[in-house]
C-alpha positions as CSV (number, residue, x, y, z in Angstrom):
1,M,81.2,108.5,110.9
2,E,84.3,109.9,108.9
3,E,84.6,107.3,106.8
4,D,80.7,107.3,106.0
5,L,81.1,110.9,104.9
6,I,83.9,110.8,102.7
7,E,82.6,108.2,100.9
8,Y,78.9,109.6,101.1
9,I,80.8,112.6,99.3
10,A,82.9,110.8,97.0
11,K,80.3,108.2,95.3
12,S,78.4,111.2,95.2
13,L,80.6,112.7,92.9
14,V,82.0,109.9,90.3
15,D,80.8,108.0,87.5
16,E,81.7,104.8,89.2
17,P,80.1,104.8,92.8
18,S,80.7,100.9,93.3
19,R,84.6,101.8,92.7
20,V,85.0,103.9,95.7
21,E,87.2,102.6,98.6
22,V,87.5,104.1,102.0
23,N,90.2,102.9,104.3
24,V,90.9,103.8,107.9
25,I,94.2,104.0,109.5
26,E,94.2,105.1,112.8
27,G,96.8,106.3,114.8
28,E,97.8,107.5,118.3
29,K,97.1,111.1,117.7
30,S,95.6,110.9,114.0
31,T,93.0,108.9,112.0
32,M,94.3,109.0,108.1
33,L,91.7,108.1,105.0
34,E,92.1,106.6,102.4
35,L,90.6,107.0,99.9
36,K,90.8,104.9,96.1
37,V,88.4,105.9,93.3
38,S,88.8,104.3,89.9
39,A,91.4,105.9,87.6
40,K,88.6,107.7,85.1
41,D,87.3,109.4,88.4
42,I,90.6,110.6,90.0
43,G,89.9,114.1,87.7
44,K,86.5,114.6,89.9
45,V,87.6,113.9,93.1
46,I,90.6,116.4,93.1
47,G,89.1,119.1,90.7
48,K,90.6,121.7,89.4
49,H,93.6,122.9,90.9
50,G,92.8,120.7,93.7
51,R,89.6,122.6,95.1
52,I,87.5,119.6,95.5
53,A,89.9,117.7,96.9
54,K,90.5,120.6,99.5
55,A,86.7,121.5,100.0
56,I,86.1,118.0,101.5
57,R,89.3,118.1,103.1
58,T,87.3,121.2,105.1
59,V,84.2,119.4,105.6
60,L,85.9,116.6,107.2
61,Q,87.9,119.4,109.6
62,A,84.4,120.6,110.7
63,A,83.2,117.3,111.0
64,T,86.4,116.2,113.8
65,A,86.3,119.3,115.4
66,R,85.2,118.3,118.7
67,S,87.4,115.0,118.2
68,E,90.8,115.2,120.0
69,K,92.5,113.3,117.1
70,R,93.5,115.2,114.2
71,T,92.1,113.6,110.6
72,L,93.9,113.4,107.5
73,L,92.6,112.8,103.8
74,E,94.8,110.8,101.5
75,I,93.6,110.4,97.9
76,L,95.6,107.5,96.2
77,D,95.5,106.9,92.7
């Protein structure tokens, strides 16, 4: 579910939605989502001063608030 949400948001922001990849790494107490986009779209996902990235992380935290696991988003270059 979280993977689909992040993928949908990222594809809505970038120019090359076919290059968006989300990898899920499950841990004992947390889940890490790794987001990869094309090099020219990285600025659109991060935003000025990281505002877009922070907003995406806020939406992710709200979506996973009821689960007992912590969910983290890492944006990869």
